[in-house]
C-alpha positions as a Markdown table, in Angstrom:
| # | Residue | x | y | z |
|---|---|---|---|---|
| 1 | Met | 65.6 | 176.9 | 21.1 |
| 2 | Gln | 69.3 | 176.2 | 21.1 |
| 3 | Thr | 71.0 | 175.9 | 24.5 |
| 4 | Leu | 74.0 | 178.0 | 25.3 |
| 5 | Thr | 76.2 | 174.8 | 24.9 |
| 6 | Glu | 74.7 | 174.2 | 21.5 |
| 7 | Ile | 75.3 | 177.8 | 20.4 |
| 8 | Leu | 78.9 | 177.8 | 21.6 |
| 9 | Ser | 79.5 | 174.5 | 19.8 |
| 10 | Gly | 77.9 | 176.0 | 16.7 |
| 11 | Leu | 80.2 | 179.0 | 16.9 |
| 12 | Gln | 83.3 | 176.8 | 17.2 |
| 13 | Ala | 82.1 | 174.5 | 14.4 |
| 14 | Ser | 81.4 | 177.4 | 12.0 |
| 15 | Thr | 84.8 | 178.9 | 12.9 |
| 16 | Asp | 86.6 | 175.5 | 12.3 |
| 17 | Glu | 84.9 | 175.1 | 8.9 |
| 18 | Leu | 85.9 | 178.7 | 7.9 |
| 19 | Ile | 89.5 | 178.2 | 9.0 |
| 20 | Thr | 89.8 | 174.8 | 7.3 |
| 21 | Trp | 88.4 | 176.2 | 4.0 |
| 22 | Leu | 90.6 | 179.3 | 4.2 |
| 23 | Ala | 93.7 | 177.3 | 5.1 |
| 24 | Thr | 93.3 | 175.1 | 2.1 |
| 25 | Gln | 92.6 | 177.9 | -0.3 |
| 26 | Asp | 95.7 | 178.8 | -2.3 |
| 27 | Asn | 97.6 | 181.7 | -0.8 |
| 28 | Asp | 97.3 | 183.9 | -3.8 |
| 29 | Gly | 93.5 | 183.6 | -3.5 |
| 30 | Phe | 93.7 | 185.3 | -0.1 |
| 31 | Glu | 94.3 | 188.6 | -1.9 |
| 32 | Arg | 91.9 | 188.1 | -4.8 |
| 33 | Gly | 88.1 | 188.4 | -5.2 |
| 34 | Pro | 85.5 | 189.0 | -7.9 |
| 35 | Glu | 85.6 | 192.4 | -9.6 |
| 36 | Gly | 84.1 | 195.0 | -7.3 |
| 37 | Lys | 83.8 | 192.6 | -4.4 |
| 38 | Trp | 85.8 | 192.0 | -1.3 |
| 39 | Asp | 88.8 | 189.8 | -1.5 |
| 40 | Thr | 89.1 | 186.8 | 0.8 |
| 41 | Ser | 91.2 | 188.7 | 3.4 |
| 42 | Gln | 88.5 | 191.3 | 3.7 |
| 43 | His | 85.9 | 188.7 | 4.4 |
| 44 | Leu | 88.0 | 187.4 | 7.2 |
| 45 | Asp | 88.7 | 190.8 | 8.6 |
| 46 | His | 85.0 | 191.7 | 8.5 |
| 47 | Leu | 84.1 | 188.5 | 10.4 |
| 48 | Arg | 86.9 | 189.1 | 13.0 |
| 49 | Lys | 85.7 | 192.7 | 13.6 |
| 50 | Ala | 82.0 | 191.7 | 13.8 |
| 51 | Asp | 82.9 | 189.0 | 16.4 |
| 52 | Ala | 85.1 | 191.5 | 18.3 |
| 53 | Met | 82.1 | 193.9 | 18.6 |
| 54 | Leu | 79.9 | 191.1 | 19.8 |
| 55 | Thr | 82.6 | 190.0 | 22.3 |
| 56 | Lys | 82.7 | 193.6 | 23.7 |
| 57 | Ala | 78.9 | 193.5 | 24.1 |
| 58 | Met | 79.0 | 190.1 | 25.8 |
| 59 | Lys | 81.7 | 191.4 | 28.2 |
| 60 | Thr | 79.7 | 194.6 | 29.0 |
| 61 | Pro | 78.0 | 194.5 | 32.5 |
| 62 | Lys | 74.5 | 193.2 | 32.0 |
| 63 | Phe | 72.9 | 196.1 | 34.0 |
| 64 | Ile | 74.5 | 198.6 | 31.5 |
| 65 | Leu | 73.1 | 196.7 | 28.6 |
| 66 | Arg | 69.6 | 196.6 | 30.2 |
| 67 | Tyr | 69.8 | 200.4 | 31.0 |
| 68 | Lys | 71.0 | 201.3 | 27.5 |
| 69 | Phe | 68.8 | 199.0 | 25.4 |
| 70 | Gly | 65.8 | 198.1 | 27.6 |
| 71 | Ser | 64.0 | 194.8 | 27.8 |
| 72 | Pro | 62.6 | 192.6 | 25.1 |
| 73 | Asn | 59.0 | 193.4 | 24.0 |
| 74 | Arg | 58.5 | 190.3 | 21.7 |
| 75 | Pro | 59.0 | 186.6 | 21.8 |
| 76 | Leu | 62.4 | 185.0 | 21.1 |
| 77 | Arg | 63.0 | 184.4 | 17.4 |
| 78 | Thr | 64.0 | 181.0 | 16.1 |
| 79 | Tyr | 67.3 | 180.5 | 14.2 |
| 80 | Asp | 65.3 | 180.4 | 10.9 |
| 81 | Glu | 63.4 | 183.6 | 11.7 |
| 82 | Ile | 66.7 | 185.4 | 12.5 |
| 83 | Val | 68.2 | 184.1 | 9.2 |
| 84 | Ala | 65.1 | 185.2 | 7.2 |
| 85 | Lys | 65.1 | 188.7 | 8.7 |
| 86 | Tyr | 68.9 | 189.1 | 8.0 |
| 87 | Gln | 68.5 | 187.9 | 4.4 |
| 88 | Ser | 65.6 | 190.3 | 3.9 |
| 89 | Lys | 67.7 | 193.3 | 5.3 |
| 90 | Val | 70.7 | 192.3 | 3.2 |
| 91 | Gly | 68.4 | 192.1 | 0.2 |
| 92 | Glu | 67.3 | 195.6 | 0.8 |
| 93 | Leu | 70.9 | 196.8 | 0.7 |
| 94 | Gln | 71.7 | 195.3 | -2.7 |
| 95 | Gly | 73.5 | 197.9 | -4.8 |
| 96 | Val | 74.1 | 200.1 | -1.8 |
| 97 | Thr | 77.8 | 200.8 | -1.1 |
| 98 | Leu | 78.7 | 200.8 | 2.5 |
| 99 | Glu | 82.2 | 202.2 | 2.8 |
| 100 | Ala | 82.3 | 201.6 | 6.5 |
| 101 | Ser | 81.8 | 197.9 | 6.0 |
| 102 | Lys | 84.9 | 197.4 | 3.9 |
| 103 | Gly | 87.2 | 194.9 | 5.5 |
| 104 | Glu | 90.9 | 195.7 | 5.7 |
| 105 | Lys | 93.0 | 194.0 | 3.0 |
| 106 | Tyr | 95.9 | 191.7 | 3.9 |
| 107 | Leu | 98.7 | 190.1 | 1.9 |
| 108 | Ser | 98.9 | 186.4 | 1.4 |
| 109 | Ser | 102.0 | 186.4 | 3.6 |
| 110 | Gln | 99.7 | 187.5 | 6.4 |
| 111 | Lys | 97.2 | 184.8 | 5.9 |
| 112 | Glu | 98.3 | 182.5 | 8.8 |
| 113 | Glu | 98.5 | 185.4 | 11.2 |
| 114 | Gln | 95.0 | 186.6 | 10.3 |
| 115 | Leu | 93.5 | 183.1 | 10.6 |
| 116 | Glu | 95.1 | 182.9 | 14.1 |
| 117 | Arg | 93.7 | 186.3 | 15.0 |
| 118 | Phe | 90.2 | 185.2 | 13.9 |
| 119 | Gln | 90.4 | 182.0 | 15.9 |
| 120 | Met | 91.6 | 183.9 | 19.0 |
| 121 | Gln | 88.7 | 186.4 | 18.6 |
| 122 | Val | 86.1 | 183.6 | 18.4 |
| 123 | Ser | 87.7 | 182.0 | 21.5 |
| 124 | Lys | 87.2 | 185.3 | 23.4 |
| 125 | Leu | 83.6 | 185.4 | 22.2 |
| 126 | Val | 83.0 | 181.9 | 23.4 |
| 127 | Lys | 84.6 | 182.5 | 26.7 |
| 128 | Ala | 82.6 | 185.7 | 27.3 |
| 129 | Ser | 79.4 | 184.1 | 26.2 |
| 130 | Ala | 79.8 | 181.1 | 28.4 |
| 131 | Lys | 79.4 | 183.3 | 31.5 |
| 132 | Trp | 75.7 | 184.1 | 30.6 |
| 133 | Ser | 72.7 | 182.2 | 32.0 |
| 134 | Asp | 69.8 | 181.1 | 29.9 |
| 135 | Lys | 67.6 | 183.8 | 31.6 |
| 136 | Gln | 70.1 | 186.5 | 30.7 |
| 137 | Leu | 70.4 | 185.3 | 27.1 |
| 138 | Asp | 66.7 | 185.7 | 26.7 |
| 139 | Ser | 66.2 | 189.0 | 28.6 |
| 140 | Ile | 69.1 | 191.2 | 27.6 |
| 141 | Leu | 69.2 | 193.1 | 24.4 |
| 142 | Ile | 72.3 | 193.8 | 22.3 |
| 143 | Pro | 72.2 | 196.1 | 19.2 |
| 144 | His | 72.9 | 194.8 | 15.8 |
| 145 | Pro | 73.8 | 197.4 | 13.1 |
| 146 | Leu | 71.4 | 196.0 | 10.6 |
| 147 | Leu | 68.8 | 194.0 | 12.6 |
| 148 | Gly | 68.3 | 196.4 | 15.5 |
| 149 | Arg | 68.1 | 195.2 | 19.1 |
| 150 | Met | 68.3 | 191.5 | 19.5 |
| 151 | Met | 68.2 | 189.2 | 22.5 |
| 152 | Ala | 71.7 | 187.9 | 23.3 |
| 153 | Arg | 70.7 | 184.4 | 22.4 |
| 154 | Glu | 69.5 | 185.6 | 19.0 |
| 155 | Ile | 72.6 | 187.6 | 18.2 |
| 156 | Leu | 74.8 | 184.6 | 19.1 |
| 157 | Gln | 72.8 | 182.4 | 16.7 |
| 158 | Trp | 73.1 | 185.1 | 14.1 |
| 159 | Cys | 76.8 | 185.1 | 14.5 |
| 160 | Ile | 76.9 | 181.4 | 13.6 |
| 161 | Tyr | 74.8 | 182.1 | 10.5 |
| 162 | His | 77.1 | 185.1 | 9.7 |
| 163 | His | 80.2 | 182.8 | 9.6 |
| 164 | Tyr | 78.4 | 180.3 | 7.3 |
| 165 | His | 77.0 | 183.1 | 5.1 |
| 166 | His | 80.6 | 184.3 | 4.4 |
| 167 | Leu | 81.9 | 180.8 | 4.0 |
| 168 | Asn | 79.2 | 179.9 | 1.4 |
| 169 | Thr | 80.0 | 183.2 | -0.4 |
| 170 | Leu | 83.7 | 182.3 | -0.5 |
| 171 | Lys | 83.1 | 178.7 | -1.6 |
| 172 | Ala | 80.8 | 179.9 | -4.4 |
| 173 | Asn | 82.9 | 182.8 | -5.7 |
| 174 | Tyr | 86.5 | 182.5 | -4.7 |
């Protein structure tokens, strides 16, 4: 089990790697992507919005989260189990068009601003998450749109994976 300190370090490391890769990508590439797929700016927008939703949840009073989503009824999943479940769910969606999941498009002239917005959003997530105790991370559920209710520790670990998932997609195809 990763400690909160390790998770927060992982979030920052995944963010730093994403920003470094995006900053070195040629500016024209920010607006391009494979036919029928998101462009780079849409990947970044999607990640920022996903992190913003998680930040909002991490800032929500814990008693409200407990009231709305209940208590865990299963053991904590490992990072590898979280990744495997996510990959399985994503695999089930292959070929399904999710209009709501389209990231907003930005121009290459907006790249630096969007990188800063993403970094600021992750900083807010780290700050909000740092206020949680280990007991709270393992006893409070937060909903994920694809994976269902997850313990806060799990969803933070998923967030790290989510950053790397998009980074690896970008490296392979953009």
